[in-house]
All heavy atoms as an XYZ file, in Angstrom:
825
protein
N      28.141     11.061     -6.701
C      28.793     10.021     -5.929
C      30.294     10.037     -6.185
O      30.724     10.250     -7.314
C      28.274      8.647     -6.341
C      26.926      8.234     -5.838
C      26.556      6.889     -6.438
C      26.900      8.145     -4.350
N      31.080      9.761     -5.166
C      32.510      9.615     -5.407
C      32.786      8.318     -6.179
O      32.173      7.297     -5.914
C      33.121      9.555     -4.015
C      32.030      9.770     -3.052
C      30.738      9.746     -3.776
N      33.681      8.396     -7.136
C      34.051      7.205     -7.906
C      35.309      6.551     -7.353
O      35.652      5.444     -7.741
C      34.282      7.564     -9.388
O      35.290      8.578     -9.459
C      33.002      8.058    -10.016
N      35.987      7.216     -6.464
C      37.198      6.680     -5.852
C      37.675      7.605     -4.753
O      37.012      8.585     -4.402
N      38.831      7.288     -4.202
C      39.414      8.138     -3.163
C      40.905      7.849     -3.073
O      41.387      6.817     -3.532
C      38.738      7.921     -1.822
C      38.939      6.537     -1.263
C      38.151      6.375     -0.005
N      38.480      5.079      0.583
C      38.342      4.786      1.835
N      37.856      5.671      2.655
N      38.661      3.608      2.285
N      41.607      8.797     -2.471
C      43.030      8.587     -2.230
C      43.385      9.222     -0.891
O      42.650     10.053     -0.355
C      43.893      9.146     -3.376
C      43.844     10.641     -3.508
C      44.770     11.448     -2.854
C      42.887     11.250     -4.299
C      44.730     12.824     -2.983
C      42.838     12.622     -4.424
C      43.768     13.414     -3.770
N      44.494      8.773     -0.340
C      44.944      9.297      0.945
C      46.084     10.261      0.719
O      47.005      9.997     -0.056
C      45.381      8.155      1.852
C      44.234      7.278      2.301
C      44.667      6.216      3.296
O      45.673      6.427      4.005
O      43.994      5.183      3.358
N      46.005     11.384      1.391
C      47.041     12.395      1.330
C      47.415     12.721      2.775
O      46.671     13.413      3.470
C      46.547     13.640      0.588
C      47.590     14.719      0.451
C      48.623     14.589     -0.469
C      47.537     15.846      1.249
C      49.576     15.571     -0.593
C      48.481     16.839      1.141
C      49.514     16.700      0.217
O      50.464     17.670      0.102
N      48.517     12.185      3.221
C      48.892     12.332      4.627
C      47.902     11.572      5.485
O      47.692     10.377      5.315
N      47.253     12.265      6.412
C      46.234     11.641      7.260
C      44.815     11.894      6.751
O      43.856     11.606      7.446
C      46.349     12.172      8.697
C      47.621     11.708      9.356
O      48.154     10.652      9.020
N      48.122     12.499     10.291
N      44.680     12.439      5.567
C      43.369     12.782      5.025
C      42.964     11.810      3.928
O      43.786     11.380      3.130
C      43.372     14.198      4.433
C      43.680     15.265      5.451
C      44.944     15.844      5.507
C      42.717     15.690      6.353
C      45.240     16.823      6.438
C      42.999     16.666      7.282
C      44.268     17.230      7.328
O      44.539     18.190      8.249
N      41.671     11.504      3.885
C      41.092     10.722      2.794
C      40.341     11.700      1.908
O      39.418     12.388      2.353
C      40.138      9.635      3.328
C      39.464      8.904      2.179
C      40.891      8.667      4.216
N      40.737     11.774      0.638
C      40.164     12.733     -0.302
C      39.336     11.973     -1.335
O      39.856     11.090     -2.022
C      41.279     13.540     -1.009
C      40.670     14.538     -1.974
C      42.170     14.221      0.018
N      38.038     12.294     -1.455
C      37.211     11.611     -2.455
C      37.485     12.135     -3.862
O      37.820     13.299     -4.058
C      35.780     11.925     -2.026
C      35.889     13.180     -1.242
C      37.253     13.200     -0.620
N      37.335     11.265     -4.839
C      37.438     11.630     -6.251
C      36.031     11.535     -6.827
O      35.407     10.476     -6.790
C      38.380     10.682     -7.017
C      39.769     10.694     -6.380
C      38.438     11.050     -8.491
C      40.682      9.613     -6.918
N      35.516     12.639     -7.339
C      34.147     12.678     -7.839
C      34.117     12.546     -9.354
O      35.046     12.942    -10.058
C      33.454     13.986     -7.436
C      33.206     14.073     -5.953
C      34.065     14.781     -5.121
C      32.121     13.423     -5.386
C      33.836     14.853     -3.757
C      31.887     13.488     -4.032
C      32.747     14.200     -3.219
O      32.526     14.262     -1.868
N      32.986     12.009     -9.860
C      32.784     11.931    -11.305
C      32.464     13.334    -11.814
O      32.344     14.281    -11.041
C      31.627     10.972    -11.610
O      30.440     11.419    -10.995
N      32.299     13.467    -13.116
C      31.978     14.764    -13.700
C      30.632     15.281    -13.222
O      29.815     14.537    -12.662
N      30.398     16.533    -13.445
C      29.168     17.169    -12.990
C      27.934     16.515    -13.620
O      27.874     16.319    -14.834
C      29.202     18.640    -13.352
C      28.035     19.401    -12.812
C      28.173     20.861    -13.123
N      27.225     21.604    -12.340
C      27.408     22.829    -11.942
N      28.509     23.459    -12.257
N      26.500     23.432    -11.241
N      26.976     16.165    -12.790
C      25.698     15.558    -13.196
C      25.845     14.231    -13.929
O      24.971     13.853    -14.699
C      24.889     16.535    -14.048
C      24.462     17.749    -13.289
O      24.223     17.681    -12.085
N      24.382     18.876    -13.966
N      26.911     13.494    -13.692
C      27.057     12.191    -14.332
C      26.338     11.089    -13.579
O      26.087     10.033    -14.128
C      28.537     11.815    -14.474
C      29.226     12.567    -15.567
C      30.653     12.088    -15.790
O      31.076     11.130    -15.133
O      31.327     12.695    -16.623
N      25.997     11.313    -12.317
C      25.309     10.289    -11.545
C      23.886     10.738    -11.257
O      23.635     11.900    -10.962
C      26.021     10.013    -10.214
C      25.297      8.959     -9.416
C      25.425      7.619     -9.729
C      24.428      9.315     -8.401
C      24.723      6.653     -9.047
C      23.721      8.356     -7.701
C      23.879      7.031     -8.023
O      23.175      6.085     -7.351
N      22.957      9.830    -11.326
C      21.552     10.092    -11.014
C      21.084      9.097     -9.962
O      21.522      7.956     -9.927
C      20.674      9.922    -12.253
C      21.054     10.841    -13.389
C      20.483     12.216    -13.141
N      20.684     13.057    -14.293
C      21.253     14.231    -14.237
N      21.713     14.696    -13.111
N      21.386     14.960    -15.305
N      20.148      9.546     -9.133
C      19.499      8.634     -8.194
C      18.634      7.657     -8.982
O      18.264      7.932    -10.132
C      18.627      9.419     -7.218
C      19.355     10.251     -6.175
C      18.356     11.105     -5.392
C      20.125      9.377     -5.221
N      18.277      6.520     -8.386
C      17.373      5.585     -9.088
C      16.039      6.254     -9.408
O      15.651      7.243     -8.780
C      17.180      4.458     -8.066
C      18.312      4.565     -7.123
C      18.713      6.008     -7.097
N      15.329      5.703    -10.391
C      14.039      6.259    -10.805
C      13.090      6.374     -9.619
O      13.031      5.506     -8.756
C      13.398      5.390    -11.879
C      14.164      5.443    -13.184
O      14.893      6.428    -13.388
O      14.027      4.507    -13.984
N      12.322      7.465     -9.604
C      11.369      7.750     -8.536
C       9.978      7.621     -9.125
O       9.667      8.224    -10.158
C      11.608      9.175     -8.028
C      10.746      9.586     -6.879
C      11.227      9.516     -5.580
C       9.458     10.051     -7.080
C      10.443      9.906     -4.515
C       8.665     10.435     -6.013
C       9.161     10.368     -4.734
O       8.381     10.746     -3.682
N       9.134      6.828     -8.492
C       7.775      6.665     -8.993
C       6.850      6.333     -7.832
O       7.236      5.612     -6.922
C       7.721      5.543    -10.041
C       6.424      5.498    -10.757
N       5.399      4.677    -10.363
C       5.984      6.180    -11.831
C       4.371      4.863    -11.179
N       4.706      5.765    -12.070
N       5.638      6.886     -7.868
C       4.650      6.563     -6.852
C       3.260      6.755     -7.442
O       3.083      7.397     -8.476
C       4.831      7.420     -5.607
C       4.440      8.861     -5.800
C       4.445      9.613     -4.471
N       3.698     10.833     -4.593
C       4.241     12.046     -4.603
N       5.538     12.184     -4.487
N       3.487     13.108     -4.724
N       2.258      6.198     -6.765
C       0.860      6.342     -7.172
C       0.093      6.889     -5.984
O       0.134      6.322     -4.891
C       0.278      4.989     -7.598
C      -1.214      4.968     -7.923
C      -1.493      5.805     -9.164
C      -1.688      3.551     -8.130
N      -0.604      8.013     -6.183
C      -1.436      8.623     -5.157
C      -2.901      8.512     -5.596
O      -3.222      8.765     -6.759
C      -1.099     10.105     -4.966
C       0.350     10.340     -4.579
O       0.971      9.403     -4.052
O       0.848     11.452     -4.794
N      -3.780      8.118     -4.657
C      -5.206      7.993     -4.953
C      -6.009      8.832     -3.970
O      -5.611      9.002     -2.816
C      -5.659      6.532     -4.845
C      -5.081      5.553     -5.859
C      -5.570      4.147     -5.566
C      -5.445      5.960     -7.265
N      -7.165      9.324     -4.446
C      -8.008     10.149     -3.592
C      -9.473      9.978     -4.010
O      -9.782      9.891     -5.202
C      -7.605     11.618     -3.729
O      -8.460     12.434     -2.994
N     -10.368      9.930     -3.005
C     -11.805      9.851     -3.238
C     -12.465     10.882     -2.337
O     -12.143     10.974     -1.150
C     -12.353      8.442     -2.906
C     -13.862      8.407     -2.997
C     -11.734      7.407     -3.804
N     -13.403     11.662     -2.899
C     -14.109     12.681     -2.132
C     -15.599     12.365     -2.111
O     -16.205     12.120     -3.157
C     -13.879     14.079     -2.735
O     -12.479     14.341     -2.760
C     -14.573     15.149     -1.917
N     -16.186     12.385     -0.921
C     -17.622     12.170     -0.735
C     -18.242     13.499     -0.314
O     -17.815     14.117      0.665
C     -17.862     11.099      0.334
C     -19.320     10.950      0.698
C     -20.236     10.463     -0.228
C     -19.766     11.293      1.955
C     -21.571     10.329      0.101
C     -21.105     11.165      2.301
C     -21.991     10.682      1.368
O     -23.317     10.561      1.690
N     -19.270     13.932     -1.086
C     -19.958     15.193     -0.809
C     -21.423     14.884     -0.491
O     -22.239     14.754     -1.401
C     -19.867     16.135     -2.003
C     -18.462     16.532     -2.352
C     -18.444     17.443     -3.563
C     -17.025     17.815     -3.915
N     -16.964     18.704     -5.076
N     -21.760     14.785      0.797
C     -23.158     14.464      1.149
C     -24.079     15.642      0.872
O     -23.730     16.797      1.084
C     -23.091     14.155      2.651
C     -21.876     14.869      3.130
C     -20.916     14.915      1.971
N     -25.285     15.354      0.361
C     -26.294     16.395      0.135
C     -25.905     17.410     -0.915
O     -26.171     18.595     -0.747
N     -25.318     16.987     -2.040
C     -24.895     17.926     -3.077
C     -26.097     18.618     -3.718
O     -26.061     19.810     -4.002
C     -24.054     17.195     -4.154
C     -23.774     18.097     -5.340
C     -22.763     16.700     -3.559
N     -27.197     17.911     -3.926
C     -28.359     18.480     -4.615
C     -29.262     19.303     -3.701
O     -30.137     20.000     -4.160
C     -29.174     17.361     -5.266
C     -28.367     16.672     -6.348
O     -27.515     17.285     -6.961
N     -28.628     15.399     -6.559
N     -29.060     19.212     -2.403
C     -29.896     19.959     -1.462
C     -29.423     21.403     -1.364
O     -28.244     21.689     -1.491
C     -29.838     19.306     -0.082
C     -30.393     17.908     -0.060
C     -30.237     17.326      1.324
C     -30.713     15.896      1.356
N     -30.519     15.281      2.661
N     -30.374     22.310     -1.132
C     -30.005     23.718     -0.953
C     -29.833     23.967      0.538
O     -30.768     24.375      1.227
C     -31.073     24.627     -1.543
C     -31.126     24.566     -3.044
C     -32.080     25.589     -3.584
C     -32.040     25.563     -5.094
N     -32.908     26.576     -5.674
N     -28.661     23.721      1.015
C     -28.326     23.920      2.417
C     -27.443     25.138      2.577
O     -26.702     25.514      1.671
C     -27.574     22.707      2.989
C     -28.518     21.613      3.414
O     -29.701     21.839      3.582
N     -27.972     20.423      3.582
N     -27.532     25.709      3.746
C     -26.655     26.826      4.063
C     -25.230     26.313      4.321
O     -24.250     27.001      4.070
C     -27.190     27.535      5.295
C     -26.381     28.700      5.725
C     -27.036     29.391      6.888
N     -26.069     30.284      7.491
C     -26.229     30.890      8.624
N     -27.327     30.697      9.311
N     -25.309     31.675      9.099
N     -25.143     25.089      4.806
C     -23.852     24.493      5.144
C     -23.483     23.417      4.124
O     -24.349     22.709      3.630
C     -23.893     23.865      6.538
C     -24.329     24.820      7.601
C     -25.595     24.725      8.162
C     -23.472     25.812      8.036
C     -25.999     25.606      9.143
C     -23.868     26.698      9.020
C     -25.137     26.594      9.576
N     -22.225     23.336      3.817
C     -21.707     22.285      2.924
C     -20.549     21.594      3.624
O     -19.812     22.214      4.395
C     -21.187     22.872      1.613
C     -22.234     23.442      0.719
C     -21.640     23.923     -0.567
N     -20.333     24.549     -0.311
C     -19.466     24.913     -1.228
N     -19.749     24.728     -2.485
N     -18.321     25.470     -0.915
N     -20.359     20.331      3.302
C     -19.223     19.589      3.855
C     -18.809     18.510      2.868
O     -19.564     18.154      1.962
C     -19.578     18.969      5.203
O     -20.581     17.996      5.040
N     -17.601     18.032      3.044
C     -17.104     16.920      2.247
C     -16.041     16.162      3.028
O     -15.365     16.721      3.881
C     -16.557     17.376      0.891
C     -15.335     18.240      0.943
C     -14.892     18.724     -0.426
O     -15.747     18.951     -1.301
O     -13.678     18.883     -0.601
N     -15.937     14.877      2.727
C     -14.940     14.010      3.355
C     -14.052     13.459      2.251
O     -14.550     12.970      1.228
C     -15.603     12.862      4.124
C     -16.505     13.417      5.220
C     -14.557     11.936      4.717
C     -17.354     12.372      5.897
N     -12.760     13.544      2.446
C     -11.786     13.075      1.459
C     -10.945     11.960      2.066
O     -10.388     12.118      3.149
C     -10.895     14.235      1.010
C      -9.877     13.800     -0.002
O      -8.829     13.287      0.353
N     -10.185     13.997     -1.260
N     -10.882     10.835      1.370
C     -10.027      9.710      1.744
C      -8.917      9.631      0.704
O      -9.191      9.577     -0.492
C     -10.813      8.400      1.748
C     -11.991      8.417      2.676
C     -13.253      8.740      2.212
C     -11.830      8.119      4.010
C     -14.343      8.764      3.055
C     -12.910      8.140      4.875
C     -14.168      8.461      4.394
N      -7.661      9.621      1.143
C      -6.558      9.578      0.183
C      -5.426      8.693      0.698
O      -5.334      8.411      1.892
C      -6.028     10.988     -0.105
O      -5.556     11.586      1.069
N      -4.596      8.266     -0.232
C      -3.423      7.449      0.098
C      -2.273      7.895     -0.783
O      -2.411      8.032     -2.007
C      -3.705      5.971     -0.103
N      -1.139      8.146     -0.172
C       0.081      8.583     -0.832
C       0.989      7.367     -0.992
O       1.141      6.593     -0.054
C       0.726      9.652      0.054
C       2.141     10.052     -0.244
C       2.414     11.080     -1.127
C       3.207      9.424      0.372
C       3.706     11.469     -1.382
C       4.510      9.801      0.123
C       4.756     10.824     -0.762
O       6.035     11.202     -1.017
N       1.564      7.169     -2.173
C       2.462      6.047     -2.459
C       1.761      4.708     -2.211
O       2.198      3.890     -1.407
C       3.744      6.160     -1.643
C       4.851      5.254     -2.144
O       4.748      4.666     -3.206
N       5.907      5.144     -1.378
N       0.662      4.467     -2.930
C      -0.223      3.329     -2.703
C       0.502      1.989     -2.772
O       0.267      1.115     -1.947
C      -1.402      3.356     -3.701
C      -2.219      2.091     -3.618
C      -2.256      4.568     -3.441
N       1.388      1.784     -3.722
C       2.050      0.481     -3.794
C       3.351      0.420     -3.007
O       4.165     -0.474     -3.213
C       2.227     -0.009     -5.229
C       2.702      0.977     -6.239
C       4.032      1.317     -6.327
C       1.816      1.543     -7.129
C       4.468      2.217     -7.265
C       2.252      2.444     -8.075
C       3.573      2.763     -8.139
O       4.018      3.658     -9.072
N       3.535      1.340     -2.084
C       4.579      1.267     -1.047
C       5.991      1.098     -1.622
O       6.799      0.336     -1.105
C       4.256      0.124     -0.078
C       4.931      0.299      1.254
O       5.302      1.397      1.636
N       5.097     -0.791      1.959
N       6.295      1.821     -2.672
C       7.626      1.740     -3.285
C       8.633      2.503     -2.434
O       8.363      3.591     -1.954
C       7.579      2.333     -4.693
C       8.890      2.244     -5.414
C       8.732      2.728     -6.837
N      10.028      2.990     -7.408
C      10.385      2.619     -8.611
N       9.538      1.961     -9.368
N      11.569      2.911     -9.074
N       9.804      1.926     -2.241
C      10.879      2.550     -1.450
C      11.726      3.431     -2.367
O      12.774      3.033     -2.849
C      11.753      1.480     -0.787
C      10.990      0.520      0.093
C      10.400      1.225      1.279
C       9.728      0.225      2.198
N       8.659      0.754      2.949
N      11.251      4.651     -2.617
C      11.964      5.602     -3.473
C      13.139      6.211     -2.725
O      13.029      6.558     -1.550
C      11.016      6.714     -3.920
C       9.957      6.211     -4.861
O      10.260      5.585     -5.858
N       8.707      6.462     -4.534
N      14.263      6.354     -3.419
C      15.464      6.921     -2.802
C      15.293      8.425     -2.618
O      15.037      9.148     -3.569
C      16.685      6.639     -3.654
N      15.422      8.887     -1.379
C      15.400     10.313     -1.093
C      16.820     10.865     -1.147
O      17.064     11.944     -1.672
C      14.778     10.565      0.277
C      14.761     11.998      0.677
C      13.918     12.896      0.052
C      15.600     12.464      1.667
C      13.904     14.220      0.416
C      15.602     13.787      2.040
C      14.747     14.663      1.413
N      17.757     10.114     -0.606
C      19.166     10.502     -0.625
C      20.028      9.248     -0.474
O      19.535      8.184     -0.109
C      19.477     11.522      0.487
O      20.806     11.997      0.321
C      19.341     10.903      1.860
N      21.293      9.392     -0.777
C      22.267      8.317     -0.580
C      23.340      8.843      0.361
O      23.835      9.946      0.181
C      22.875      7.860     -1.917
C      21.786      7.221     -2.779
C      24.017      6.897     -1.690
C      22.247      6.746     -4.121
N      23.657      8.052      1.387
C      24.698      8.453      2.328
C      25.728      7.341      2.442
O      25.478      6.196      2.074
C      24.101      8.810      3.701
C      23.426      7.666      4.402
C      24.108      6.904      5.333
C      22.106      7.355      4.136
C      23.496      5.856      5.983
C      21.478      6.308      4.778
C      22.183      5.560      5.706
N      26.889      7.687      2.951
C      28.008      6.746      3.015
C      28.365      6.442      4.458
O      28.341      7.323      5.311
C      29.225      7.340      2.296
C      28.973      7.573      0.846
C      28.526      8.800      0.401
C      29.149      6.560     -0.070
C      28.268      9.023     -0.933
C      28.896      6.774     -1.401
C      28.459      8.003     -1.838
N      28.711      5.170      4.701
C      29.169      4.725      6.006
C      30.381      3.835      5.812
O      30.453      3.069      4.844
C      28.102      3.915      6.737
C      26.996      4.725      7.338
C      26.028      3.845      8.099
O      25.741      2.734      7.674
N      25.527      4.347      9.205
N      31.305      3.928      6.747
C      32.473      3.046      6.709
C      32.037      1.630      7.080
O      31.205      1.432      7.968
C      33.543      3.548      7.670
N      32.593      0.655      6.405
C      32.310     -0.747      6.690
C      32.923     -1.108      8.041
O      34.066     -0.775      8.325
C      32.897     -1.620      5.583
C      32.396     -3.050      5.649
O      31.737     -3.409      6.637
O      32.680     -3.799      4.708
N      32.141     -1.783      8.902
C      32.633     -2.129     10.234
C      33.761     -3.154     10.181
O      34.688     -3.109     10.978
C      31.483     -2.652     11.090
C      30.451     -1.600     11.408
C      29.295     -2.157     12.217
O      29.372     -3.336     12.633
O      28.332     -1.419     12.430
N      33.700     -4.082      9.243
C      34.718     -5.128      9.139
C      35.978     -4.631      8.451
O      37.078     -5.039      8.791
C      34.146     -6.335      8.395
C      33.006     -6.993      9.136
C      32.376     -8.108      8.336
O      32.918     -8.459      7.254
O      31.355     -8.637      8.778
N      35.824     -3.770      7.455
C      36.962     -3.267      6.697
C      36.889     -1.734      6.674
O      36.151     -1.163      5.885
C      36.944     -3.834      5.279
C      38.142     -3.411      4.474
O      39.014     -2.692      4.949
N      38.185     -3.857      3.227
N      37.640     -1.041      7.533
C      37.534      0.425      7.604
C      37.987      1.144      6.335
O      37.704      2.323      6.154
C      38.415      0.797      8.796
C      39.272     -0.385      9.053
C      38.584     -1.576      8.499
N      38.677      0.467      5.434
C      39.098      1.082      4.174
C      38.002      1.039      3.111
O      38.177      1.563      2.026
C      40.351      0.391      3.640
C      41.542      0.655      4.531
O      41.659      1.723      5.121
N      42.411     -0.325      4.656
N      36.882      0.393      3.423
C      35.780      0.254      2.470
C      34.604      1.116      2.920
O      34.285      1.183      4.094
C      35.345     -1.212      2.397
C      34.262     -1.473      1.406
C      33.917     -2.943      1.389
C      32.739     -3.193      0.470
N      32.283     -4.567      0.564
N      33.962      1.805      1.971
C      32.782      2.627      2.251
C      31.568      1.972      1.606
O      31.637      1.463      0.494
C      32.953      4.032      1.683
C      34.078      4.828      2.306
S      33.792      5.234      4.012
C      32.625      6.533      3.846
N      30.439      2.005      2.310
C      29.184      1.477      1.786
C      28.240      2.628      1.483
O      28.085      3.542      2.291
C      28.523      0.542      2.803
C      29.308     -0.719      3.023
O      29.943     -1.232      2.113
N      29.272     -1.226      4.245
N      27.597      2.573      0.324
C      26.578      3.563     -0.040
C      25.223      3.001      0.360
O      24.866      1.889     -0.003
C      26.614      3.836     -1.537
N      24.465      3.765      1.146
C      23.159      3.329      1.626
C      22.088      4.290      1.122
O      22.252      5.503      1.161
C      23.125      3.302      3.153
C      24.110      2.311      3.722
O      24.197      1.189      3.262
N      24.874      2.741      4.707
N      20.977      3.709      0.678
C      19.850      4.488      0.170
C      18.880      4.763      1.322
O      18.539      3.874      2.084
C      19.155      3.695     -0.938
C      17.945      4.357     -1.517
C      17.359      3.556     -2.657
C      16.604      2.363     -2.145
N      15.783      1.704     -3.165
N      18.433      6.013      1.446
C      17.457      6.385      2.461
C      16.148      6.733      1.773
O      16.107      7.578      0.878
C      17.952      7.595      3.264
C      16.979      8.152      4.290
C      16.787      7.169      5.426
C      17.469      9.477      4.816
N      15.073      6.049      2.176
C      13.743      6.384      1.660
C      12.907      6.890      2.820
O      13.035      6.424      3.951
C      13.088      5.164      1.011
O      12.987      4.113      1.939
N      12.050      7.890      2.551
C      11.320      8.538      3.635
C      10.016      7.851      4.003
O       9.810      7.471      5.135
C      11.036     10.002      3.266
C      12.228     10.926      3.272
C      11.795     12.336      2.923
C      12.904     10.924      4.627
N       9.107      7.707      3.069
C       7.773      7.234      3.412
C       7.382      6.029      2.586
O       7.697      5.936      1.413
C       6.723      8.316      3.169
C       6.942      9.558      3.975
C       7.338     10.726      3.366
C       6.754      9.545      5.334
C       7.539     11.874      4.103
C       6.960     10.686      6.088
C       7.350     11.848      5.468
N       6.626      5.143      3.209
C       5.933      4.088      2.496
C       4.546      4.618      2.178
O       4.369      5.777      1.827
N       3.544      3.790      2.373
C       2.171      4.234      2.135
C       1.729      5.135      3.294
O       1.996      4.856      4.453
C       1.221      3.032      1.951
C      -0.159      3.505      1.542
C       1.193      2.164      3.174
C      -1.063      2.398      1.075
N       1.050      6.247      2.944
C       0.584      7.207      3.952
C      -0.904      7.474      3.697
O      -1.253      8.173      2.748
C       1.374      8.536      3.881
C       0.856      9.516      4.914
C       2.855      8.294      4.054
N      -1.798      6.925      4.535
C      -3.222      7.200      4.372
C      -3.610      8.518      5.045
O      -2.946      8.964      5.988
C      -3.889      6.014      5.071
C      -2.899      5.593      6.097
C      -1.528      5.905      5.541
N      -4.696      9.131      4.567
C      -5.159     10.391      5.160
C      -6.671     10.519      5.003
O      -7.251     10.046      4.022
C      -4.474     11.573      4.502
N      -7.299     11.155      5.984
C      -8.722     11.487      5.936
C      -8.839     12.981      6.230
O      -8.251     13.486      7.183
C      -9.527     10.690      6.984
C      -9.417      9.198      6.721
C     -10.987     11.127      6.970
C     -10.059      8.343      7.787
N      -9.609     13.682      5.383
C      -9.797     15.118      5.551
C     -11.290     15.432      5.569
O     -12.040     14.941      4.714
C      -9.137     15.891      4.395
O      -7.778     15.511      4.302
C      -9.213     17.382      4.614
N     -11.709     16.249      6.516
C     -13.103     16.706      6.584
C     -13.108     18.218      6.388
O     -12.426     18.945      7.096
C     -13.717     16.344      7.933
C     -15.135     16.820      8.080
C     -16.170     16.199      7.402
C     -15.427     17.910      8.887
C     -17.466     16.649      7.519
C     -16.732     18.372      9.018
C     -17.748     17.729      8.328
O     -19.029     18.180      8.464
N     -13.900     18.683      5.420
C     -14.011     20.117      5.139
C     -15.458     20.556      5.389
O     -16.396     19.833      5.039
C     -13.633     20.435      3.705
O     -12.304     20.034      3.452
N     -15.578     21.739      5.943
C     -16.904     22.262      6.306
C     -16.967     23.739      5.926
O     -16.077     24.511      6.274
C     -17.105     22.087      7.823
C     -18.414     22.558      8.320
C     -19.568     21.820      8.106
C     -18.523     23.756      9.005
C     -20.793     22.259      8.572
C     -19.736     24.205      9.483
C     -20.877     23.447      9.268
N     -18.008     24.138      5.160
C     -18.185     25.535      4.772
C     -19.521     26.033      5.321
O     -20.511     25.320      5.314
C     -18.214     25.675      3.248
C     -16.937     25.351      2.589
C     -15.892     26.196      2.366
C     -16.543     24.090      2.049
N     -14.872     25.545      1.736
C     -15.248     24.240      1.529
C     -17.132     22.835      1.968
C     -14.548     23.211      0.938
C     -16.446     21.807      1.381
C     -15.177     22.001      0.874
N     -19.534     27.267      5.771
C     -20.777     27.865      6.256
C     -20.891     29.293      5.799
O     -20.016     29.887      5.258
C     -20.869     27.784      7.793
C     -19.719     28.381      8.512
C     -19.763     29.691      8.947
C     -18.559     27.640      8.751
C     -18.688     30.233      9.630
C     -17.492     28.185      9.425
C     -17.549     29.484      9.866
């Protein structure tokens, strides 16, 4: 992240902190999955299973990236905005072997 900026002629030049001095906020999520296998004990030629899963179960807004926008009221001020990609993502998968 830039820690400051200065103007040189008509250019705005950002001033950056030292290398790797800034980190994004902590990233954490919980993924759950359940698999149902019908007829496991039977001797069938065909096998199948159904998987129910959920990604990021508690819907945490993890920061994917941070971007900057100029403030609409004060053009000399920049705002840092956090972008998060996904909330909770459910999924169902059916697998079939023959």
